[in-house]
C-alpha positions in Angstrom: -7.7 -15.2 -5.7 -11.3 -16.5 -5.9 -12.5 -19.9 -7.0 -13.7 -18.9 -10.6 -10.1 -17.7 -11.0 -8.5 -20.7 -9.7 -10.7 -22.8 -11.9 -9.9 -20.8 -14.7 -6.2 -20.8 -14.0 -6.2 -24.7 -13.0 -3.8 -26.1 -15.7 -1.3 -23.4 -14.1 -2.0 -24.2 -10.7 -1.9 -28.2 -10.9 1.6 -28.0 -9.9 0.8 -25.8 -6.8 -1.9 -28.2 -5.8 0.4 -31.1 -6.1 3.1 -29.4 -4.0 0.4 -29.0 -1.2 -1.0 -32.3 -1.3 1.9 -34.7 -2.2 -0.4 -37.6 -2.1 -2.4 -36.5 -5.3 -1.1 -37.8 -8.6 -1.2 -36.1 -11.9 -4.2 -37.8 -13.0 -6.1 -36.9 -9.4 -5.4 -33.3 -10.2 -6.3 -33.3 -13.7 -9.7 -35.0 -13.0 -10.5 -32.4 -10.4 -10.4 -29.9 -13.3 -10.7 -26.9 -11.0 -13.9 -28.4 -9.3 -13.6 -27.3 -5.6 -16.1 -29.8 -4.3 -14.2 -32.8 -6.2 -11.0 -31.5 -4.7 -12.3 -31.6 -1.3 -13.6 -35.2 -1.9 -10.2 -36.4 -3.0 -8.5 -34.9 -0.1 -11.0 -36.9 2.2 -10.6 -40.1 0.3 -6.6 -39.7 0.3 -5.8 -38.2 3.5 -8.5 -39.6 5.4 -9.8 -36.1 6.5 -13.0 -35.0 7.7 -15.3 -32.9 5.4 -14.6 -29.7 7.5 -11.0 -30.4 7.8 -10.9 -30.9 4.0 -13.0 -27.7 3.5 -10.5 -25.8 5.7 -7.3 -26.9 3.9 -8.9 -25.6 0.4 -9.7 -22.5 1.8 -6.1 -22.1 3.3 -5.0 -23.0 0.0 -7.0 -20.6 -1.8 -5.9 -17.9 0.5 -2.5 -18.4 -0.1 -2.6 -18.0 -4.0 
């Protein structure tokens, strides 16, 4: 699934995002609204990840869908 499809189906995928990254609140996930760069930034903030690691985790999530 490409990121445009993920963004288009964001409401349906919010549960999977929260399952993948449990520290994210419902409000966090809703604010991201399918924007990949915002998700990566939020992962960096909440998990203390480096930019490359956040990008890698989002890539892996995308591939799992």
